TORFISE-371626 format. One line per 2 residues: number of its first residue (from 1); their letters; for each residue x, y, z of C-alpha. Coordinates in Angstrom, 1 decimal, always signed. Layout:
<atoms>
NUM	A	X,Y,Z  ...;
</atoms>
This chain:
<atoms>
1	MT	-108.9,+67.0,-174.7  -105.7,+68.8,-176.2;
3	KG	-103.2,+66.7,-177.6  -99.7,+67.6,-177.4;
5	LR	-95.9,+66.6,-175.6  -94.0,+68.1,-173.0;
7	LR	-90.1,+67.5,-172.6  -89.4,+66.1,-169.4;
9	HL	-85.8,+64.8,-169.1  -82.6,+64.8,-171.1;
11	SF	-79.5,+62.6,-170.2  -76.4,+61.4,-171.3;
13	HG	-75.2,+57.8,-170.2  -71.8,+56.2,-170.5;
15	PG	-69.5,+53.1,-168.7  -68.1,+54.8,-165.6;
17	RQ	-69.4,+58.5,-166.5  -71.3,+60.2,-164.4;
19	AA	-75.1,+60.8,-166.2  -75.5,+64.2,-167.3;
21	TL	-79.0,+65.2,-167.0  -81.5,+68.2,-167.7;
23	SF	-85.0,+68.1,-166.5  -87.6,+70.2,-167.9;
25	GP	-91.4,+71.5,-166.8  -94.1,+72.8,-168.3;
27	SL	-94.4,+76.8,-169.4  -91.1,+78.4,-169.7;
29	NV	-87.7,+76.8,-169.4  -84.5,+78.6,-169.4;
31	IY	-80.9,+77.5,-170.1  -78.5,+80.3,-170.0;
33	GA	-74.9,+81.4,-169.0  -71.5,+81.1,-170.7;
35	SN	-70.5,+80.0,-173.9  -68.9,+76.9,-174.7;
37	TG	-71.0,+74.9,-171.8  -73.2,+72.8,-173.6;
39	KS	-76.1,+75.2,-174.4  -76.7,+74.5,-177.9;
41	FV	-75.7,+71.0,-177.9  -78.8,+70.4,-175.8;
43	ID	-80.8,+71.5,-178.7  -79.0,+69.3,-181.1;
45	AI	-79.6,+66.5,-178.5  -83.3,+66.8,-178.4;
47	DF	-83.6,+67.2,-182.3  -81.5,+64.0,-182.7;
49	ML	-83.8,+62.2,-179.9  -87.0,+63.4,-182.1;
51	GG	-85.4,+61.6,-185.1  -82.5,+63.7,-186.4;
53	KG	-80.2,+62.0,-188.7  -77.2,+63.6,-187.4;
55	PL	-74.5,+62.8,-186.7  -75.2,+64.2,-183.4;
57	RD	-71.9,+67.0,-183.0  -68.6,+65.3,-181.7;
59	IP	-67.6,+67.6,-178.9  -64.8,+66.3,-176.5;
61	ER	-67.0,+66.6,-173.3  -69.4,+64.1,-174.4;
63	VG	-66.4,+61.3,-175.3  -67.4,+58.3,-173.1;
65	YD	-71.1,+58.9,-173.6  -73.0,+56.1,-175.3;
67	QI	-76.6,+56.4,-174.7  -78.9,+59.3,-174.9;
69	LL	-82.5,+59.3,-173.0  -85.2,+61.7,-173.7;
71	AL	-88.3,+61.6,-171.7  -91.6,+62.9,-172.6;
73	QT	-95.1,+63.2,-171.1  -98.5,+63.4,-172.9;
75	LD	-100.9,+66.3,-171.7  -103.3,+63.5,-170.9;
77	GH	-100.2,+62.0,-168.6  -99.0,+59.1,-170.4;
79	SF	-95.2,+58.9,-169.8  -92.5,+57.2,-171.8;
81	TL	-88.9,+57.4,-172.8  -86.8,+57.2,-175.8;
83	VR	-83.3,+55.8,-175.8  -80.8,+56.0,-178.6;
85	ST	-77.1,+55.3,-179.2  -75.4,+58.5,-179.5;
87	AG	-74.0,+56.5,-182.7  -77.7,+56.9,-184.0;
89	GA	-79.9,+54.2,-185.4  -83.0,+52.7,-184.0;
91	FR	-84.9,+53.9,-181.1  -85.9,+52.1,-178.2;
93	LF	-89.0,+52.8,-176.6  -89.8,+52.2,-172.5;
95	DG	-92.5,+53.2,-170.3  -92.4,+56.1,-167.7;
97	LH	-89.7,+58.6,-166.9  -86.5,+57.7,-166.6;
99	SD	-83.1,+60.0,-166.7  -80.5,+58.9,-163.7;
101	VL	-80.8,+55.5,-164.1  -81.0,+53.4,-167.6;
103	PE	-84.5,+51.3,-167.7  -83.9,+47.6,-167.7;
105	GD	-84.8,+45.3,-170.4  -84.7,+45.8,-174.2;
107	GT	-87.9,+48.3,-174.3  -89.9,+48.0,-178.0;
109	IL	-87.9,+49.0,-181.1  -88.9,+51.7,-183.2;
111	SD	-86.9,+52.7,-186.7  -85.9,+56.1,-187.0;
113	TH	-87.0,+56.1,-190.6  -90.5,+57.2,-191.0;
115	SD	-93.2,+55.0,-192.7  -96.8,+55.1,-193.4;
117	RN	-96.7,+51.4,-193.9  -96.3,+50.5,-190.5;
119	EE	-96.7,+52.0,-186.9  -92.7,+50.7,-185.8;
121	NL	-91.1,+53.9,-186.0  -90.5,+56.9,-184.2;
123	SA	-92.2,+59.4,-186.5  -95.7,+57.2,-186.3;
125	YL	-95.4,+57.0,-182.6  -95.0,+60.6,-181.9;
127	LA	-97.7,+61.8,-184.7  -100.2,+59.3,-183.1;
129	TI	-99.5,+61.0,-179.3  -100.7,+64.4,-180.8;
131	DL	-103.3,+63.0,-183.1  -101.7,+63.6,-186.3;
133	SH	-101.3,+59.8,-187.4  -101.7,+59.3,-191.3;
135	KR	-101.9,+62.6,-192.6  -100.8,+63.7,-195.9;
137	VC	-99.4,+66.8,-197.2  -98.9,+68.4,-200.6;
139	RN	-95.1,+68.3,-202.3  -96.0,+69.8,-205.5;
141	KR	-97.9,+71.5,-208.1  -99.2,+67.8,-209.5;
143	GD	-101.1,+67.5,-206.0  -98.6,+64.7,-205.5;
145	TN	-98.8,+63.9,-201.7  -96.4,+62.4,-198.9;
147	SL	-97.2,+60.8,-195.4  -96.8,+63.3,-192.6;
149	SF	-93.2,+62.9,-190.7  -92.8,+64.2,-187.3;
151	RN	-89.9,+65.6,-189.0  -91.8,+67.7,-191.0;
153	LA	-93.5,+69.2,-187.8  -89.5,+69.4,-185.8;
155	RL	-88.5,+71.9,-187.9  -91.2,+74.2,-187.1;
157	VL	-90.4,+73.9,-183.1  -87.0,+73.6,-183.0;
159	IN	-85.2,+76.6,-183.8  -81.4,+76.3,-183.6;
161	EE	-78.9,+79.6,-183.6  -78.5,+79.3,-187.4;
163	EI	-81.9,+79.0,-188.1  -83.2,+81.8,-185.9;
165	IQ	-81.4,+84.5,-188.0  -81.5,+83.3,-191.2;
167	KR	-83.0,+85.5,-194.3  -85.6,+83.5,-195.6;
169	SP	-89.2,+82.5,-194.6  -89.6,+80.2,-191.3;
171	LS	-91.6,+78.0,-193.6  -88.4,+77.5,-195.8;
173	DG	-85.0,+75.6,-195.1  -83.6,+76.4,-198.0;
175	NY	-84.5,+73.2,-200.0  -86.8,+75.1,-202.7;
177	TA	-88.4,+71.4,-203.3  -89.5,+71.2,-200.0;
179	DT	-91.2,+74.8,-200.0  -94.5,+73.4,-201.0;
181	TN	-94.3,+70.2,-198.3  -93.5,+73.0,-195.5;
183	TS	-96.2,+75.4,-196.5  -98.7,+72.6,-196.2;
185	VF	-97.6,+71.6,-192.9  -98.1,+75.0,-191.8;
187	KL	-101.3,+74.9,-193.2  -102.1,+71.7,-191.3;
189	LL	-101.5,+73.2,-188.2  -103.5,+76.4,-188.4;
191	TG	-106.7,+74.6,-189.7  -106.3,+71.1,-188.8;
193	VD	-107.0,+69.8,-192.5  -104.4,+67.8,-194.5;
195	DS	-104.1,+67.4,-198.1  -105.5,+63.7,-198.5;
197	NL	-108.1,+64.8,-200.5  -106.3,+66.4,-203.1;
199	AT	-106.7,+65.5,-206.8  -103.7,+64.2,-208.4;
201	AQ	-102.4,+65.4,-212.1  -101.8,+62.9,-215.0;
203	PR	-99.5,+60.7,-214.7  -95.9,+61.8,-215.8;
205	TP	-94.0,+61.0,-219.0  -90.8,+59.0,-219.2;
207	EE	-88.9,+62.4,-219.8  -90.8,+63.9,-216.4;
209	QS	-90.2,+60.3,-214.2  -86.5,+60.8,-215.1;
211	RS	-86.3,+64.3,-214.5  -88.2,+63.5,-211.1;
213	AQ	-85.6,+60.7,-210.5  -82.9,+63.0,-211.0;
215	LD	-84.3,+65.8,-208.8  -84.9,+62.9,-205.8;
217	LL	-81.3,+62.0,-206.4  -79.9,+65.7,-206.0;
219	EQ	-82.1,+65.8,-203.1  -80.5,+63.0,-201.4;
221	LI	-77.4,+64.4,-202.0  -77.9,+68.0,-201.2;
223	ES	-79.8,+66.4,-197.9  -76.4,+64.8,-197.0;
225	RR	-74.6,+68.0,-197.8  -76.8,+69.9,-195.4;
227	RE	-76.4,+67.5,-192.8  -72.3,+68.0,-193.4;
229	VK	-73.2,+71.7,-193.1  -74.9,+71.5,-189.7;
231	EL	-71.2,+70.2,-188.3  -69.6,+73.3,-189.9;
233	AG	-68.1,+76.2,-187.9  -70.4,+78.9,-189.7;
235	PP	-71.7,+80.2,-192.9  -69.5,+80.6,-196.1;
237	EE	-69.2,+84.5,-195.1  -68.0,+83.9,-192.2;
239	LE	-65.7,+80.9,-193.4  -64.3,+83.3,-195.9;
241	DQ	-63.4,+86.1,-193.5  -61.8,+83.3,-191.1;
243	RE	-59.8,+81.9,-194.0  -58.5,+85.8,-195.0;
245	RL	-57.8,+86.0,-191.2  -56.1,+82.7,-191.2;
247	GE	-54.0,+83.5,-194.3  -53.2,+87.1,-192.6;
249	TM	-52.3,+85.0,-189.3  -50.4,+82.4,-191.2;
251	RS	-48.3,+84.7,-193.2  -47.3,+86.5,-189.9;
253	QG	-46.7,+83.6,-188.3  -44.6,+82.4,-191.2;
255	EM	-42.4,+85.4,-190.9  -41.7,+84.5,-186.8;
257	LA	-41.1,+81.1,-187.7  -39.0,+81.9,-190.6;
259	TS	-36.8,+84.3,-188.1  -37.2,+81.6,-185.5;
261	EA	-35.5,+78.8,-188.0  -32.6,+81.5,-189.0;
263	EF	-32.2,+81.9,-185.3  -31.7,+78.3,-184.8;
265	KD	-29.9,+77.4,-187.5  -27.2,+80.4,-186.5;
267	AA	-27.1,+79.0,-182.8  -27.0,+75.6,-184.2;
269	GR	-24.2,+76.4,-186.4  -22.4,+78.5,-183.7;
271	RR	-22.7,+75.3,-181.4  -21.2,+72.7,-184.2;
273	DI	-18.4,+75.3,-184.5  -17.7,+75.5,-181.2;
275	AR	-18.0,+71.6,-180.6  -15.9,+71.1,-183.5;
277	KV	-12.7,+73.3,-181.7  -13.3,+71.7,-178.3;
279	EE	-13.2,+68.1,-180.2  -10.4,+69.2,-182.3;
281	GR	-8.7,+71.0,-179.1  -9.1,+67.8,-177.1;
283	DR	-7.9,+65.4,-179.9  -4.7,+67.6,-180.3;
285	LT	-3.9,+68.0,-176.8  -4.3,+64.1,-176.3;
287	EI	-1.8,+63.5,-179.1  +0.3,+66.3,-177.3;
289	TS	+0.4,+64.4,-173.8  +1.2,+61.2,-175.7;
291	LL	+3.8,+62.6,-177.8  +5.3,+64.4,-174.6;
293	ER	+5.5,+60.8,-172.7  +7.1,+59.4,-175.7;
295	FT	+9.4,+62.2,-175.7  +10.2,+62.1,-172.3;
297	LL	+11.0,+58.5,-172.7  +13.6,+59.4,-175.5;
299	ET	+15.0,+62.0,-173.5  +15.5,+59.3,-171.0;
301	HY	+17.2,+57.0,-173.4  +19.8,+59.9,-174.8;
303	RS	+21.1,+60.7,-171.4  +21.8,+57.0,-170.8;
305	DT	+23.0,+57.0,-174.3  +25.3,+59.7,-173.4;
307	ER	+26.4,+58.5,-170.1  +27.4,+54.9,-171.5;
309	LK	+29.6,+56.8,-174.3  +30.9,+59.5,-171.9;
311	GI	+32.0,+56.0,-169.6  +33.9,+54.6,-173.1;
313	EE	+35.6,+58.0,-173.4  +36.7,+58.3,-170.0;
315	AG	+38.1,+54.2,-169.9  +40.0,+54.8,-173.1;
317	SL	+41.6,+57.9,-171.6  +42.5,+55.8,-168.5;
319	FA	+43.6,+53.1,-170.4  +45.8,+55.5,-172.5;
321	AL	+47.4,+56.9,-169.0  +48.4,+53.4,-167.7;
323	GK	+50.9,+52.7,-169.8  +52.1,+49.4,-171.5;
325	GV	+50.5,+46.3,-170.2  +48.3,+43.2,-171.1;
327	CP	+46.0,+44.0,-173.9  +42.5,+43.9,-172.2;
329	FC	+41.2,+42.7,-175.9  +43.7,+40.5,-177.6;
331	GS	+45.2,+39.2,-174.4  +48.9,+40.0,-175.7;
333	AP	+51.7,+41.0,-173.8  +53.1,+44.3,-174.9;
335	EH	+56.6,+42.8,-176.4  +54.1,+40.3,-178.4;
337	HR	+51.0,+43.0,-178.9  +50.6,+43.5,-182.4;
339	KV	+48.0,+46.0,-184.2  +47.6,+44.1,-187.1;
341	EC	+46.1,+41.3,-185.4  +44.7,+43.1,-182.8;
343	DF	+41.2,+45.3,-183.9  +41.0,+47.4,-180.9;
345	DV	+42.2,+51.0,-181.2  +41.9,+52.9,-177.8;
347	EK	+42.3,+56.5,-179.7  +39.5,+55.7,-182.6;
349	AV	+37.1,+54.2,-179.9  +37.6,+57.9,-177.9;
351	AA	+37.2,+59.7,-180.9  +34.0,+57.4,-182.0;
353	AR	+32.2,+57.8,-178.6  +33.3,+62.1,-178.5;
355	SE	+31.4,+61.9,-182.2  +28.4,+59.9,-180.8;
357	IR	+28.0,+61.9,-177.8  +28.0,+65.3,-180.1;
359	KI	+25.1,+63.7,-182.2  +23.4,+62.9,-179.4;
361	EV	+23.8,+66.4,-177.5  +22.3,+68.2,-180.9;
363	RQ	+19.3,+65.7,-181.0  +18.7,+66.3,-177.2;
365	TE	+18.8,+70.0,-178.1  +16.2,+69.7,-180.7;
367	LA	+14.2,+66.7,-178.4  +14.4,+69.7,-175.8;
369	QT	+13.5,+72.5,-178.2  +10.2,+70.3,-179.1;
371	IT	+9.3,+69.4,-175.6  +9.2,+72.9,-174.7;
373	TL	+7.0,+74.1,-177.9  +4.4,+71.3,-177.4;
375	RK	+4.1,+72.1,-173.6  +3.6,+75.2,-174.5;
377	EA	+0.9,+74.0,-177.1  -0.5,+71.9,-174.5;
379	SS	-0.8,+74.7,-172.0  -2.5,+76.9,-174.6;
381	FE	-5.3,+74.0,-175.1  -5.6,+73.8,-171.2;
383	RR	-6.4,+77.3,-171.0  -8.5,+77.6,-174.4;
385	LP	-10.6,+74.1,-173.8  -12.5,+75.3,-170.5;
387	LL	-13.6,+78.9,-172.4  -14.5,+76.6,-175.4;
389	EQ	-16.3,+74.3,-173.3  -18.3,+77.3,-171.2;
391	QL	-19.2,+78.7,-174.6  -20.5,+75.4,-175.9;
393	TA	-22.5,+74.8,-172.6  -23.9,+78.4,-172.7;
395	VS	-25.2,+78.1,-176.8  -26.3,+74.6,-175.9;
397	GE	-28.3,+76.1,-173.0  -29.7,+79.2,-175.2;
399	ID	-30.8,+76.6,-177.8  -32.2,+73.8,-175.2;
401	RV	-34.2,+76.7,-173.1  -35.1,+79.3,-175.8;
403	VA	-34.5,+78.9,-179.5  -35.5,+75.2,-179.9;
405	PN	-38.9,+75.6,-177.5  -39.8,+78.8,-179.3;
407	LR	-39.4,+77.0,-182.6  -41.3,+74.1,-181.7;
409	QL	-44.2,+76.4,-180.6  -43.9,+78.3,-183.6;
411	RT	-44.0,+75.0,-185.9  -46.8,+74.0,-183.8;
413	AY	-48.5,+76.9,-183.9  -48.1,+77.2,-187.7;
415	RQ	-48.9,+73.7,-188.0  -52.2,+74.1,-186.2;
417	LA	-53.2,+77.2,-188.4  -52.3,+74.8,-191.4;
419	DK	-54.8,+71.8,-190.0  -57.4,+74.6,-189.6;
421	DG	-56.9,+76.5,-192.8  -57.4,+72.8,-194.3;
423	EV	-60.6,+72.5,-192.4  -61.9,+75.7,-193.6;
425	RE	-60.9,+75.1,-197.2  -62.9,+71.8,-196.8;
427	AL	-65.8,+73.7,-195.2  -65.9,+76.2,-198.6;
429	AV	-65.7,+72.8,-200.3  -68.8,+71.4,-199.0;
431	YR	-70.8,+74.9,-199.4  -69.8,+75.0,-203.1;
433	NL	-70.5,+71.7,-203.9  -73.8,+72.2,-201.8;
435	SD	-74.6,+75.6,-204.3  -73.7,+73.3,-207.1;
437	LE	-75.8,+70.8,-206.6  -78.8,+73.3,-205.9;
439	QR	-78.3,+75.0,-208.9  -78.7,+71.9,-210.9;
441	KA	-81.3,+71.2,-209.0  -83.0,+74.4,-209.5;
443	AL	-81.8,+74.2,-213.5  -83.9,+71.1,-213.6;
445	ER	-86.7,+72.4,-212.0  -86.6,+75.3,-214.4;
447	ED	-86.7,+72.6,-217.3  -90.3,+71.1,-215.9;
449	PS	-93.1,+71.9,-218.5  -95.4,+70.9,-215.5;
451	GE	-94.3,+73.9,-213.7  -93.3,+71.9,-210.8;
453	GG	-89.8,+73.4,-210.4  -88.6,+76.6,-208.7;
455	NN	-90.6,+77.9,-205.5  -94.1,+75.8,-205.8;
457	AA	-95.0,+76.7,-202.6  -98.4,+78.7,-204.1;
459	TV	-99.9,+75.4,-204.8  -100.8,+75.3,-200.9;
461	EI	-103.0,+78.1,-200.3  -103.2,+79.6,-196.7;
463	PS	-106.9,+80.7,-196.3  -106.8,+84.6,-195.9;
465	TT	-109.0,+84.5,-192.9  -106.6,+81.9,-191.1;
467	AD	-103.5,+83.9,-192.3  -105.0,+87.0,-191.1;
469	KF	-106.0,+85.4,-187.2  -102.3,+84.1,-187.1;
471	AR	-101.0,+87.7,-188.1  -103.3,+89.0,-185.2;
473	VV	-102.0,+86.3,-182.8  -98.2,+87.6,-183.8;
475	LS	-99.2,+91.3,-183.4  -100.6,+90.8,-179.9;
477	ML	-97.7,+88.9,-179.0  -95.4,+91.5,-180.2;
479	KD	-96.9,+94.0,-178.6  -97.0,+92.3,-175.1;
481	WH	-93.1,+92.0,-175.8  -93.0,+95.6,-176.1;
483	FP	-91.1,+95.1,-179.7  -90.5,+98.8,-180.5;
485	EI	-92.9,+101.1,-182.7  -95.2,+97.8,-183.5;
487	DR	-98.3,+98.7,-185.3  -99.2,+96.2,-187.9;
489	VH	-98.6,+92.8,-188.9  -99.7,+90.7,-191.7;
491	FE	-98.9,+87.4,-193.4  -97.6,+87.5,-197.1;
493	AK	-98.6,+84.5,-199.1  -96.1,+85.2,-201.5;
495	TR	-92.9,+85.1,-199.3  -94.8,+83.2,-196.7;
497	DL	-93.4,+85.3,-194.3  -94.4,+88.2,-192.1;
499	VI	-94.7,+91.7,-193.1  -94.2,+93.7,-189.8;
501	NG	-94.9,+97.7,-190.0  -95.0,+97.5,-193.8;
503	KN	-91.1,+95.8,-194.0  -90.6,+92.1,-194.9;
505	RT	-89.4,+90.1,-192.0  -86.2,+89.3,-193.6;
507	SF	-85.4,+92.8,-194.1  -84.2,+93.4,-190.6;
509	GK	-80.9,+92.7,-189.0  -80.0,+89.5,-187.9;
511	GL	-81.1,+90.5,-184.1  -84.4,+91.6,-184.9;
513	RA	-84.8,+88.4,-187.4  -84.1,+86.3,-184.1;
515	IT	-86.6,+87.6,-182.2  -89.3,+87.8,-185.2;
517	QA	-88.6,+84.2,-186.1  -89.4,+83.2,-181.9;
519	AF	-92.3,+85.4,-182.6  -93.6,+83.3,-185.5;
521	TV	-92.5,+79.8,-183.9  -94.5,+80.7,-180.3;
523	SL	-97.6,+82.3,-181.9  -98.1,+79.2,-184.1;
525	LQ	-98.2,+77.4,-180.4  -100.3,+80.0,-179.0;
527	YC	-102.6,+79.8,-182.7  -102.8,+76.1,-182.4;
529	RQ	-104.0,+75.9,-178.7  -106.3,+79.1,-178.9;
531	YD	-108.2,+77.6,-182.0  -107.9,+73.7,-181.2;
533	TP	-105.6,+72.8,-184.0  -103.1,+69.9,-183.6;
535	HP	-99.4,+71.0,-182.6  -96.3,+69.2,-180.6;
537	GF	-97.0,+71.1,-178.0  -93.6,+72.5,-177.4;
539	VV	-91.2,+75.1,-178.9  -87.5,+75.0,-178.4;
541	LD	-85.6,+78.3,-179.6  -81.7,+79.0,-179.1;
543	SP	-80.5,+83.0,-178.9  -83.5,+84.8,-179.7;
545	LL	-82.5,+87.6,-177.8  -79.5,+88.1,-180.2;
547	SY	-80.0,+91.6,-180.2  -78.8,+92.2,-177.2;
549	RE	-75.9,+90.7,-177.7  -74.5,+91.2,-181.1;
551	PE	-76.6,+93.3,-183.0  -76.3,+94.7,-186.7;
553	GE	-76.0,+98.0,-186.1  -78.0,+100.9,-184.4;
555	GD	-81.4,+99.8,-185.6  -80.8,+96.4,-184.8;
557	DL	-80.0,+97.3,-181.3  -82.8,+96.0,-178.5;
559	SG	-80.3,+96.8,-175.4  -81.9,+100.2,-174.7;
561	TD	-85.5,+98.4,-174.4  -87.5,+96.3,-171.9;
563	LN	-88.3,+93.3,-174.7  -86.1,+91.2,-172.7;
565	TH	-88.1,+91.5,-169.6  -91.3,+91.1,-171.4;
567	FY	-90.4,+88.5,-173.3  -89.8,+86.3,-170.7;
569	GY	-92.6,+87.7,-168.6  -95.0,+86.6,-171.2;
571	LA	-93.3,+83.1,-171.8  -93.7,+82.6,-167.5;
573	AL	-97.2,+83.1,-168.1  -98.1,+80.5,-170.6;
575	QD	-100.6,+77.9,-169.7  -99.4,+74.5,-168.8;
577	DR	-100.5,+72.8,-172.1  -97.6,+74.7,-173.5;
579	QV	-93.9,+74.7,-173.1  -90.8,+76.8,-174.4;
581	LV	-87.2,+76.0,-173.8  -85.0,+79.4,-174.3;
583	VE	-81.3,+78.7,-174.6  -79.5,+82.4,-174.3;
585	NI	-76.2,+83.4,-173.2  -77.4,+86.5,-171.5;
587	DP	-78.7,+86.5,-167.9  -82.8,+86.6,-167.9;
589	PT	-84.5,+89.0,-165.5  -83.7,+88.1,-161.9;
591	DI	-87.2,+86.7,-160.9  -86.8,+84.2,-163.8;
593	QS	-83.0,+83.5,-162.6  -84.8,+82.4,-159.4;
595	SE	-87.4,+79.8,-161.4  -86.4,+76.0,-160.5;
597	QA	-86.7,+75.8,-164.2  -84.3,+78.2,-165.2;
599	IK	-80.4,+76.8,-165.1  -77.3,+78.5,-165.3;
601	FT	-74.2,+77.1,-167.0  -71.4,+78.7,-165.1;
603	RI	-68.3,+77.5,-166.4  -66.6,+77.8,-163.0;
605	EG	-65.3,+75.0,-161.0  -67.7,+74.8,-157.8;
607	LG	-70.1,+77.7,-158.8  -73.5,+76.4,-159.7;
609	RY	-73.8,+74.1,-162.4  -70.4,+73.8,-164.6;
611	GF	-71.8,+72.9,-168.1  -74.3,+70.4,-169.5;
613	FP	-71.7,+67.3,-169.1  -70.1,+66.9,-165.5;
615	RD	-66.4,+68.5,-165.8  -64.0,+65.8,-166.3;
617	PS	-61.7,+65.4,-163.4  -58.3,+65.2,-165.7;
619	EN	-58.9,+68.7,-166.7  -57.2,+69.7,-163.8;
621	EP	-54.5,+67.7,-164.6  -51.2,+69.8,-165.7;
623	GA	-51.7,+70.3,-169.4  -55.1,+69.2,-169.9;
625	TT	-57.2,+71.3,-172.1  -60.7,+71.6,-173.1;
627	AG	-62.4,+72.0,-176.6  -65.8,+73.8,-175.5;
629	QS	-69.2,+72.6,-175.6  -70.9,+75.3,-177.3;
</atoms>
């Protein structure tokens, strides 16, 4: 009986969170719709649940979800569910299909690391379900072999949006030392024969062992960088373009920011000047008010002193007019009065009073002038201060309502651009580091006297009859898909890739590379089922119809063809022992859309399914923002 697996459910769970669940059936499954809704993340999650090391992409929508369930079913009807933390680590295995509700109990623990020494790991468990346990694959020209891991198979059935357009063989992941292993796995699927019986060359010398250890270390570092690269926004060329655009935007934003800073400084300077004038005016008005109060009191004293002195003057005049009498000061009778013995002299007293009155009158005049001047000054301040206060309010309002908010917005935007520029620089540094590691590794491989270095895939030979049969399956499929002017296809052993109509597959534009990569992957499934050789039984493709959306020129544009219709029609007619999941942005034909196994992510609240994850209610709150699911 044919062995194989079928994806059934993928679900995310978290405390207080509504489960995010997708269900899959046999034959064709389609997820399509708007960008940033979680379509590509579904593929990342499936890969993660099939042993991918991660880290799982940290998108905002998955915050709060801490467990992932992947339910699978073998073609002979055995169902099981894998549970894993979103942080990674080991798996828990449960019997039966679980999706909306977490399974009870602890399950069986399966390590996330492949080992051929025990069966308690995910890779060994999955390989057993497809009858590929304890298989070995060649890894170099010496004939050394590795135990087959399910991850060796995963890269041939899970094709993400980056891999599907790469300018390299579908059997290459960019790691030259893995080319032999990848080709050996491909041969195993085509023929059903592994490399257990390969004869190993003579033991290696200490120098070879040292070189091998260095290569292993470099490979580990390269793999680590590749995992980082998976999290980056795009390939180096796109990042360089993005950096240039960011630089231009930052320069433009910097000029706007400088202008806004100058406007703010000018407005703030005007506000300070006006505020200083208002403060000085208020202080001077307070001082004038205080002086006027004191001077008014002084004027009252002057009037009082003047009245007192005038009284003395009038009294002296009356005293002189009364004639001789008893002296009011010494009490002497006129006949006994002696001026020598009495200090009082009426005439002198009157004269002194008059002199003092004149002095006071002069001071009163000066005081009156000062009071008049101060009152005029106070009146001037009372007229000017309200105008200054209005100006201060207007300038402050301009700053608070326009200048400051605009400056804050520009500062925030510039800071965000600077942060993004820093991220791009870091990403480019990761690529440069990866390139450096790969160059060092390639140099070591070239120094290898055994000839193991470089592209050593030639040690694994695909039988020509097998390669020819595979090429015929691809040709038949491309004809069924109505691939333009398809005439011939053959598998080139040297490049380990297809040659279509006499042209290397990698020479096509990225749109045609995507659809032909899809043809390679689906043809491998079809071939294995047709010739009864092992295969996981499912294929996952992200953006195979890129030519309809982002063609590279006229020769890469399929929008005027009916390939889209025949592509989906072909996959929909697959037998139940095969399963294909297609993730696309463009809508499939109407008959495919009506299928229960076609799901549209709309990104529109209340219309169909919003995205992979249920929409967070907080997104409806004012000021809430959403970073897209991809």
